[in-house]
Every structure is written in C-alpha cells, then in structure tokens.
Residue, then its C-alpha position, 0 to 999 in steps of 0.5 A: m499499499q505504501r508503495i502505491l501511495t508513493g508512486s502516485y505522489m511522485h506521478a502527481l509531482m512530475d505532472t505538476q512540474l510539467v505545467d509549472e512554467t515558472g519553475r521550468l524557466a527558473a530551472l533553465h536559467r539556473y544553468q546559465v547556458l542561454d546565449t553562450p558560445p558553442e562548446a565541444p561536449f554538446e557539438k560532439i553529441t549533435r554530430i554523433v546523433q546526425s551521423v548515427l541516425g542518418v539525419p540532416i539536422s540534429a540539435v540541443s534545443l533549449v526552450d526559453a519563455d518566447r524562443q527556442w535557442f540551440k546550444s548546438q545544432q548541425g544542419l541549421d543556419c540559425q541560432e534560435t526560432h520563435r517558440d510558437v513554431s518549435f517542435c521542441a516546445h511540444t516535446i517539453k510537455t511530456r516525459e516521453p520522446m515525441v516522434v512525428e513521422d510525417a509533419l504534413a500529416d500531423p495537424r499540429f505541424a502541417d501549417n508550421a512555417l518550419v515545415r512549409g518553408a526552410p528547413f522543410i521539416r518532415s519528420y522529427a524525434g525529440v527526447p526531453l532534457n529532464t533535470p534531476d529536479g524534474y523540469n524539461l529544459g528543452s530537447l535533444c532532437a533529430i530532424d529529417t526533410r523526408p517522412r520516416t520512422f525512427a526505430p526503437d534503438q534509435i530512440a534509445l540512443l537519443k535518450n542516452f545522449a539526452d542524459l549526457v546533455i543533462a550530465e554536462l549541464e550539471l558538471r558546468l553548474l558544479a564547476d561554477r559553484d562553491g561547494l561549501t556555500g553554494a555561491l558562484t565561484r569568483r570566475a562565474f560571478v565575474s562573468e555574471a557581473e560582466k553580463e549585467i554591465e552590458r545589459s544595464r548599458r544596453y537598456g539604460r537600466p540601473a544595477s548595483l553591486i554589494l560586496f561584503d566581508l565577514d568581520h574578524f573571521k580569522a578570530i572565529n577560526d582561531t577561537h572556535g576551529h576551522a570546522a566552525g568557520d566552515e559552518v559560518l560560511s555555509a550558514v551565510g551562503a544559505c542565508c543569502g541564497r534564500y534572501k536574494r531574488p532569482s535575477d540576482a547573482f551571488g558569489r563567493i569571491g574570496g575566503e570570507e568575502f562575498a558579492l551580490v549583483l542586483p539588476e534593476t536596483d539603484g544605490a538606495g535600494a541596494l543599501q536597503t538590501a545590504e542593511r537587511l542582509r547585515g541584520l540577517i547575518a548578525g542574527l545567525v547562530p551557526a553550529d547552534d553555538p550562542h557564543l559564536k557571533v557573526t557580523a559583516s561589513f558591506g560596501i555598495a556601488q551603483l553601476s556608473p559610466s566609470h565602471r567599464n568592467p567588473a574589476a572597476w565595479i568591484a573596486a568601487a564597492d571594495a572602497a566602500l567596504y574598506a570605509a565600512k570596516r574603518s568606521g567600526r565594522n558591522r555596517c553598510v557604506e554606499t559609494r556614490d557616483p564618483m562625479d559627486g564624491a559622496r557616500r551614504e552609510g547605514a548601521a544597525g538599521i539607521h541610514a545617516a549622512a556621512p562625510a564626503r569621500t572622493h574615490 
C-alpha cells in the first residue's frame, strides 16, 4: 500500500512540474547556458546523433519563454527560432520522446512555417532534457526533410545522449559553484557581473553591486576551529541564497568575502538590501553555538559610466567596504557616483549622512 501511495505522489509531482512554467524557466536559467558560445561536448553529441541516425539536422534545443535557442545544432543556419513554431516546445510537455513521422500529416505541424518553408521539416524525434529536479529544459532532437520512422534503438540512443546533455550541464553548474556555500565561484560571478554591465548599458537600466566581508573571521577560526568557520560560511551562503531574488547573482569571491549583483536596483535600494542582509547575518547562530557571533561589513556601488568592467565595479564597492570596516565594522557604506564624491552609510538599521569621500 505504501508503495502505491508513493508512486502516485511522485507521478502527481512530475505532472505538476510539467505545467509549472515559472519553475521550468527558473530551472533553465539556473544553468546559465542561454546565449553562450558553442562548446565541444554538446557539438560532439549532435554530430554523433546526426551521423548515427542518418539525419540532416540534429540539435540541443533549449526552450526559453518566447524562443527556442540552440546550444548546438548541425544542419541549421540559425541560432534560435520563435517558440510558437518549435517542435521542441511540444516535446517539453511530456516525459516521453515525441516522434512525428510525417509533419504534413500531423495537424499540429502541417501549417508550421518550419515545415512549409526552410528547413522543410518532415519528420522529427525529440527526447526531453529532464533535470534531476524534474523540469524539461528543452530537447535533444533529430530532424529529417523526408517522412520516416525512427526505430526503437534509435530512440534509445537519443535518450542516452539526452542524459549526457543533462550530465554536462550539471557538471558546468558544479564547476561554477562553491561547494561549501553554494555561491558562484569568483570566475562565474565576474562573468555574471560582466553580463549585467552590458545589459544595464544596453537598456539604460540601473544595477548595483554589494560586496561584503565577514568581520574578524580569522578570530572565529582561531577561537572556535576551522570546522566552525566552515559552518559560518555555509550558514551565510544559505542565508543569502534564500534572501536574494532569482535575477540576482551571488558569489564567493574570496575566503570570507562575498558579492551580490542586483539588477534593476539603484544605490538606495541596494543599501536597503545590504542593511537587511547585515541584520540577517548578525542574527545567525551557526553550529547552534550562542557564543559564536557573526557580523559583516558591506560596501555598495551603483553601476556608473566609470565602471567599464567588473574589476572597476568591484573596486568601487571594495572602497566602500574598506570605509565600512574603518568606521567600525558591522555596517553598510554606499559609494556614490565618483562625479559627486559622496557616500551614504547605514548601521544597525539607521541610514545617516556621512562625510564626503572622493574615490
């Protein structure tokens, strides 16, 4: 009886994930693979599929909110298409492979622009790219320009290679994550900061960077031991991971130094976020040790024209972080635009004027 109930529950959960588009898109964006350059592991997979199945077209297709984007493709001359003409957008609605033997005989696709025009799709086999937490990101597909039947062993091969695609994405995710805190590694964080600089300037939107450092962390290690220090870092990472928005990028860029990129956020908003995080970190009790006190100092920098790259942006926030440490620690300082040389400061929830400082 227990086995039946568990199976029914799991089936219901999987069905829920098939219709949870918000969760699916969050899972897709978690891998940070959209709009990245071609990479050898994915190229090898599509070339093997193309060769072994004898099809002119194969692709790793990722279905975004309004488009399908190809991480790798063979036999196509485009990088993406509209989602509404995508065969793969149908594939992600199921747990099983989707096979179309003759698109002109299928009412779903008979009038599709990709069937009536280039690349003149007539047959399709796609396997969902299913994540460990149950979301379909897109599909690994084989496409022909003539009607055909795909044999069971060919579908089995597609399934195996679809598993390899997900495994490769998971490896990328692990390589970009700090194992202790779950934050982005410094390299991955800098990459995200660079993307936000480009996005912010392209659309004229605000963005801010928060840099924070755990106060007297060496003393924590010396007094309580390195295991306790690891507990502190893990607790801080988990706290920030829960608090940040899905669009924010959170990274560990040094031993006890962390950073947060906040899109669509000006300096005042970032200062409020930093104050909230400062309070949450001060309230942590890592390792259930009430004698282990944790605080952090914060520096905030709104993106400005003088921040030409992530290094300059981080340097501006670091200058504000240094000011926070110098003025007593466990506080937040915002660097203002270099043009006016002013800064704002917050401590213990109070935002007060501070002496002007030129950076």
